[in-house]
C-alpha positions in Angstrom: -0.8 -55.5 -46.6 2.7 -56.7 -47.3 4.1 -53.4 -46.5 2.1 -53.4 -43.3 3.7 -56.3 -42.2 7.2 -55.2 -43.6 6.6 -51.8 -41.7 6.0 -53.7 -38.3 8.8 -56.4 -38.4 10.7 -53.1 -38.9 9.3 -51.7 -36.3 9.7 -54.7 -34.0 13.5 -55.0 -34.9 13.8 -51.0 -33.8 12.4 -51.7 -30.3 14.6 -54.9 -29.8 17.7 -52.7 -31.3 16.7 -49.8 -28.9 16.1 -52.5 -25.6 19.7 -54.2 -26.3 21.2 -50.5 -26.2 19.5 -49.4 -23.2 20.3 -53.0 -21.5 23.8 -51.7 -22.4 23.4 -48.6 -20.9 22.0 -49.9 -17.6 24.9 -52.5 -17.3 27.3 -49.4 -17.6 25.6 -47.6 -14.9 25.2 -50.2 -12.5 28.8 -50.9 -13.1 29.7 -47.3 -12.1 27.4 -46.9 -9.5 28.8 -50.4 -7.9 32.3 -48.8 -8.3 31.1 -45.6 -5.9 29.5 -48.2 -3.1 33.8 -48.5 -2.3 34.7 -45.5 -0.2 38.3 -44.3 1.2 38.5 -44.1 4.8 39.3 -40.4 6.0 42.5 -42.2 7.5 43.5 -43.7 4.3 43.7 -47.3 6.3 41.5 -49.5 3.9 38.3 -49.3 1.5 35.2 -49.9 3.0 31.9 -50.4 1.6 28.4 -49.2 2.3 27.9 -52.4 4.6 30.9 -52.4 6.5 30.6 -48.8 7.2 27.2 -50.1 8.7 28.0 -52.5 10.5 31.6 -50.5 11.9 28.7 -48.1 13.4 26.6 -50.8 15.0 30.1 -52.6 16.3 31.2 -48.8 17.9 27.9 -48.6 18.9 27.6 -51.8 20.9 31.0 -50.7 22.6 30.0 -47.5 24.0 27.0 -49.2 25.5 29.2 -51.0 27.3 31.4 -48.5 28.3 28.4 -46.8 29.5 27.5 -49.4 31.6 30.9 -49.7 33.4 30.9 -45.9 34.1 33.9 -44.8 31.5 32.1 -42.7 29.7 35.2 -40.6 28.1 36.0 -43.9 26.2 32.3 -43.8 25.3 32.3 -40.7 23.6 35.2 -41.6 21.7 33.8 -45.2 20.6 30.1 -43.1 19.6 32.5 -40.3 17.6 34.0 -43.4 15.7 29.8 -44.8 15.4 28.9 -41.4 13.8 32.0 -41.5 11.2 31.3 -44.5 10.3 27.4 -43.7 9.9 28.8 -40.5 8.1 31.0 -42.3 5.7 27.4 -44.9 5.1 25.4 -41.9 4.7 27.2 -40.1 1.9 27.8 -43.4 -0.3 24.2 -43.9 0.0 23.4 -40.5 -0.8 26.0 -40.4 -3.9 23.8 -43.7 -4.8 20.4 -43.3 -4.9 20.8 -39.4 -6.3 22.5 -40.6 -9.2 20.4 -44.1 -9.5 17.3 -41.4 -9.7 18.8 -38.8 -12.1 19.4 -42.3 -14.5 15.8 -43.6 -14.2 14.4 -40.8 -14.5 15.9 -39.8 -17.8 15.5 -43.7 -19.0 11.7 -42.7 -18.3 12.0 -39.8 -20.2 13.5 -41.1 -23.2 10.9 -44.0 -23.3 7.8 -42.1 -22.8 9.0 -39.7 -25.8 10.0 -42.9 -28.1 6.4 -44.4 -27.5 4.9 -40.9 -28.2 7.2 -40.9 -31.3 5.8 -44.7 -32.3 2.3 -44.0 -31.6 2.3 -40.8 -34.0 3.5 -42.8 -36.8 1.5 -45.9 -36.7 -1.8 -43.4 -35.9 -0.7 -41.5 -39.5 0.3 -44.7 -41.4 -3.4 -45.8 -40.0 -5.1 -43.1 -41.6 -7.1 -43.6 -44.6 -5.7 -41.9 -48.1 -7.7 -39.9 -49.9 
């Protein structure tokens, strides 16, 4: 009975150690992904993040709407072009973030399932009565 208790304690310690390892990996991945949120404008003026790009898109769209009301279509088209560029920038950043996160989570899930199956197999084999 003492062996089973020791084995159970070792399994629990291994699970805790594995969890800590995965937590550190997730922290590193989150730091890497948050670094991708910042993108460089084409003109190199300044760095902007996803939220800023979307806010710029909205600002340019509102400005274009005002210009259309004033029947200044050429200026409105230029504003819409700027809005489209901001939207493309936001799309690129969000696509990159989502793709990396999905890959990371899929890999983490696959590893967790494999560890669970291996541990279950070991426990099942040890629980079989010896002849």
